[in-house]
Phi, psi and omega in degrees: 000144181279183181288152188258128175241137170243111177277128186236130164215162185316295181271346182054037180249342185222281185303315184292325178298312180305308183298323172305310187296322187297301187293328175290339184254311182282330186229042187290338176286343186247321183225150170249118187253154175222160177226157174199165180236157174278338176219073189285149179237253174234156173294133185291140177294337179281341172304305179304316182301313184301306178300307179304312176303327178281349183090015176265143180275123183250016184301312187265008176287134174208165181272130184232156175257151182295345175292339180296330180256018187311314196257015185256141182260141178238149178280327174224143178238117186242113180269134188251356174215157186295318189298315179294334176287324188281328182277326179264342182077206176257133176281143180262340180270036179215158179277334176209140170257133187234132178238122172249111179277091186250146181287146176287130179281338192291341179267005179237195192279168181301330178291343172294336176297315178295328181284329182286318172306311184296313191293324180280336171299317181296307194293316179294320176300319183287327175302304176297330170292316184289325178270003183292142167305326180257125170273359186278110187260006175305134178277129177250164177298325178299311174314308186297309190288327179294315181295324182263011179292345184259130184300314169313311175296326180292312183290326174298318173295321178287325179291326175293321182299313182295313186265003175067328184198127177224151167259173179306311180299327185284318168303317179301318188280326184290315187261004173057046177234160178290161183288332180289327183294309178299322183284326178297317182294328183288321174304317184292318179290323178286326178291334178270357171097005185275326179237153173233159179230160172223170179240135176224099186059237179281003193250145169246125180255135186246142178218162173294133178304135173284359180270358185291132173300159174312310187299325173301316180296321182293314183301319180293324182297317183298320181294323182300321181292322186292334184246027185305320182294320180300309185296327174292319179297314177302316178297320180304315180293315180306314189283347178280341186266161173282122190253140177292144178285136186214150174260128178270000000 
């Protein structure tokens, strides 16, 4: 079992629930996450909808009080809003207290839940990198081949490699796959360091990491040639769709 994280926010309805789902699905081999609120209510239905659309499991999510975990020890307690920090103070049953002051999506539009999910994915990814036992970030052949062992991940990588930068919607159109499946594959590719992303408005655009060594680029180039017929068909589908405007 990995290290334990408790995410805390005031209502335990959105931010902390999103964070719990991200960690328990994307980093289950490293961490076990829980969430709680200083004044818990109900899980916001938009939280469930956003997680479901992104391919996350929401079956066990429920709103909980911090009192439920009073006697439990955590490796990290991460507080996600200033109000919860003021009300809950510093947890003493943890090795480290961390404070991330993130805006609540519940007071904004439904699209802000997608933004909160994206922001938490990035922040948690950085957290995992910083707290990793291994500080060696070198990219090795085993990592590359493991990432590309799935056809969907392979085609996503080669599409991005060919087109320089693509959004989730563009990849769905080109590969004729569902948004949750594409998002999950992109999360794996991002976590292993193969792709990076940037946000422009409501869009997230993905590109090949500039940290890839030359040998990995050469592998992608050779793979690109080997699947050329499939790639040409995917690009034709991509060019038939209305594509988001972007500045490279």
